[in-house]
N, C-alpha and C positions, 0 to 999 in steps of 0.2 A: 209142723210146717206142711205136711202133706195135705191137711184140710185146707190150708191157705192156698196151695197150688190149685186145688180143685175149685176154689171159690174166688179166683183172681178177679173176675169182673165185679163181684159184689164188694170185695175188700178195697180194690183200687179203682172203682168206678168214679166217674166225674162227680165232684170236682177233684177227686184224688187221681193218681196216675202211677204207672210203673214204667221206669226208664230202663232200657237195655242198651248197653254201649258195646260197640264193636269197632275194630280198626278198619281202615280203608280196604284191607284185603278180606274183611269178613270175619276175622278172628273175634270171638266173643271175649270181651274184657270183663264185664261185670254188670251189676244192676243195683237199683235202689228204687224204693217205692214210697209213696206218700198216701196215707189213708186219712180221709177226712174224719175228724172227731166232731164236726159241727161247729156251731157258734158258741164260744165261751167268753164271758166277760165282754161281749160286744164285738168279738173278732172271730173270723174263721180260723180254726186251729187244725193243723195236720200233723199226723204222727209219722215221722220218718221210720221206715222199716226195711229190713233185709238188705242193708248196704253190704255188697259182696264184690270183691275184686279177685280174679283168678291169680294164683301164686305168681305166674310169670309176668304179671303187670303190676305187682306190688312194689312200692318204693320209687315209682316213677311219676307219681302225681295222678294216677288214675282214680283213686278214691276221692281226692279233692275235686277232680274234674266232675265226677258223678254228683257229688254234693253240690257243687256250683250249678250244675245243670238243673238239679232238683230245686234248688233255691230260686233260680230264675223262673222255672215253671210254676212254682208255688206262688211267687209274687204275681206273675201274669194271670193266675187263676184266683186272685184276690185273697190268698191266705195272709193272715197277719202274724201268725206265730207258728213255728215248727217245734215240736217236742220229740224226744227220743229217749230210749233207755238202752243201757248196755251193762255188761257184767264187769266187775272190778278187775278181772284178769285181762281185759281187752284194753291194755294200756295204749297201744298205738292208735286205736280208734278214739280213745278219749283225748289224746294229744291232737289228733286231726280236728275233732269237734271243737275243742277250746281254741285252737289256732284260727278257726273260721269265725268264732265269736259266740258259740254256744256257751251258756253258763249253767251251773248246777241249778236245779229247780226241784220243786216238790213233785211227788209222784202224780202222774196223769192217769193212773188206773186205780180202780176201787180197791183192789187187793194186790198191792205190790209184793213181788217176791223178795224175800230177805236178801240184802246185799246188793240189789239192783241199784244202779246209779241212773239218775234222771237229769236230762239237760233240756234247755229251751233256747230258742233264738227268735227274737222279734224282728220282723221284716220292716225295713224303712218305710215310713209314710203310711203305715196301716194302723 
Protein backbone atom coordinates (compact mmCIF):
# COMPACT_ATOMS: atom_id res chain seq x y z
CA UNK A 1 0.00 0.00 0.00
CA UNK A 2 2.89 2.39 0.65
CA UNK A 3 3.90 2.16 -3.03
CA UNK A 4 0.32 3.01 -3.90
CA UNK A 5 0.36 6.09 -1.67
CA UNK A 6 3.52 7.34 -3.34
CA UNK A 7 2.03 6.78 -6.81
CA UNK A 8 -1.47 8.22 -6.21
CA UNK A 9 -1.50 10.33 -9.38
CA UNK A 10 -0.49 7.49 -11.68
CA UNK A 11 -2.83 4.93 -10.10
CA UNK A 12 -5.89 7.15 -9.76
CA UNK A 13 -5.25 9.61 -12.58
CA UNK A 14 -7.92 10.50 -15.11
CA UNK A 15 -10.17 8.82 -16.03
CA UNK A 16 -9.75 7.17 -12.62
CA UNK A 17 -10.11 9.08 -9.36
CA UNK A 18 -9.80 8.98 -5.58
CA UNK A 19 -12.67 10.21 -3.40
CA UNK A 20 -12.12 11.37 0.16
CA UNK A 21 -15.19 11.94 2.31
CA UNK A 22 -15.52 14.19 5.32
CA UNK A 23 -18.29 15.53 7.51
CA UNK A 24 -19.45 19.16 7.45
CA UNK A 25 -17.15 19.78 10.41
CA UNK A 26 -14.14 18.37 8.54
CA UNK A 27 -13.89 14.98 10.24
CA UNK A 28 -12.41 12.49 7.79
CA UNK A 29 -14.90 9.67 7.16
CA UNK A 30 -13.21 7.44 4.59
CA UNK A 31 -12.11 7.00 1.02
CA UNK A 32 -12.54 4.95 -2.13
CA UNK A 33 -10.64 4.92 -5.41
CA UNK A 34 -11.29 3.83 -8.97
CA UNK A 35 -8.35 2.79 -11.11
CA UNK A 36 -8.88 2.59 -14.85
CA UNK A 37 -8.15 -0.83 -16.35
CA UNK A 38 -8.73 0.55 -19.84
CA UNK A 39 -11.19 -0.70 -22.43
CA UNK A 40 -12.17 -4.35 -22.14
CA UNK A 41 -14.81 -5.96 -24.36
CA UNK A 42 -15.67 -2.54 -25.77
CA UNK A 43 -16.26 -0.75 -22.46
CA UNK A 44 -14.15 1.29 -20.07
CA UNK A 45 -13.56 -0.78 -16.93
CA UNK A 46 -12.52 0.56 -13.55
CA UNK A 47 -11.27 -1.32 -10.52
CA UNK A 48 -12.68 -0.11 -7.20
CA UNK A 49 -9.89 0.00 -4.65
CA UNK A 50 -9.21 0.94 -1.07
CA UNK A 51 -12.74 1.39 0.22
CA UNK A 52 -12.15 2.41 3.82
CA UNK A 53 -14.43 3.85 6.49
CA UNK A 54 -13.13 4.94 9.89
CA UNK A 55 -14.47 2.88 12.79
CA UNK A 56 -16.62 5.65 14.24
CA UNK A 57 -18.49 6.02 10.92
CA UNK A 58 -19.15 2.32 10.30
CA UNK A 59 -22.69 1.00 10.45
CA UNK A 60 -24.32 4.32 9.57
CA UNK A 61 -24.24 4.12 5.78
CA UNK A 62 -20.89 5.80 5.15
CA UNK A 63 -19.53 2.88 3.11
CA UNK A 64 -22.65 2.77 0.97
CA UNK A 65 -22.47 6.55 0.48
CA UNK A 66 -18.85 6.30 -0.67
CA UNK A 67 -19.66 3.51 -3.12
CA UNK A 68 -22.67 5.46 -4.41
CA UNK A 69 -20.48 8.54 -4.94
CA UNK A 70 -17.89 6.40 -6.71
CA UNK A 71 -20.55 4.82 -8.97
CA UNK A 72 -21.90 8.22 -9.91
CA UNK A 73 -18.41 9.53 -10.73
CA UNK A 74 -17.63 6.36 -12.71
CA UNK A 75 -20.81 6.73 -14.75
CA UNK A 76 -20.06 10.41 -15.41
CA UNK A 77 -16.57 9.48 -16.58
CA UNK A 78 -17.95 6.93 -19.06
CA UNK A 79 -17.03 3.76 -17.20
CA UNK A 80 -19.23 0.83 -18.21
CA UNK A 81 -18.17 -1.69 -15.57
CA UNK A 82 -16.68 -1.60 -12.09
CA UNK A 83 -14.75 -4.59 -10.77
CA UNK A 84 -13.32 -5.24 -7.32
CA UNK A 85 -11.79 -7.94 -5.22
CA UNK A 86 -12.00 -8.68 -1.53
CA UNK A 87 -11.01 -11.33 0.98
CA UNK A 88 -13.34 -14.09 2.20
CA UNK A 89 -13.25 -12.83 5.81
CA UNK A 90 -14.56 -9.38 4.81
CA UNK A 91 -18.18 -10.49 5.09
CA UNK A 92 -19.67 -7.05 5.78
CA UNK A 93 -17.96 -5.66 2.67
CA UNK A 94 -19.34 -8.53 0.58
CA UNK A 95 -22.82 -7.88 1.97
CA UNK A 96 -22.52 -4.20 1.02
CA UNK A 97 -21.31 -4.99 -2.49
CA UNK A 98 -24.04 -7.50 -3.25
CA UNK A 99 -26.75 -5.23 -1.79
CA UNK A 100 -25.64 -2.54 -4.25
CA UNK A 101 -25.79 -4.96 -7.19
CA UNK A 102 -22.26 -6.30 -7.56
CA UNK A 103 -22.20 -9.94 -8.64
CA UNK A 104 -19.52 -12.62 -8.39
CA UNK A 105 -17.23 -12.52 -11.40
CA UNK A 106 -14.10 -14.03 -12.87
CA UNK A 107 -10.74 -12.62 -11.72
CA UNK A 108 -9.72 -9.38 -13.37
CA UNK A 109 -6.02 -9.80 -12.62
CA UNK A 110 -3.58 -12.15 -14.32
CA UNK A 111 -2.38 -13.86 -11.16
CA UNK A 112 -5.21 -13.92 -8.64
CA UNK A 113 -4.36 -14.62 -5.02
CA UNK A 114 -5.80 -17.85 -3.74
CA UNK A 115 -9.12 -17.36 -1.94
CA UNK A 116 -9.69 -13.83 -3.26
CA UNK A 117 -13.30 -13.09 -4.25
CA UNK A 118 -14.07 -11.04 -7.36
CA UNK A 119 -17.13 -8.92 -8.08
CA UNK A 120 -18.35 -6.80 -11.01
CA UNK A 121 -21.10 -4.24 -11.60
CA UNK A 122 -22.22 -3.09 -15.05
CA UNK A 123 -23.34 0.51 -15.08
CA UNK A 124 -26.68 1.27 -16.77
CA UNK A 125 -26.66 2.36 -20.38
CA UNK A 126 -22.98 1.61 -20.98
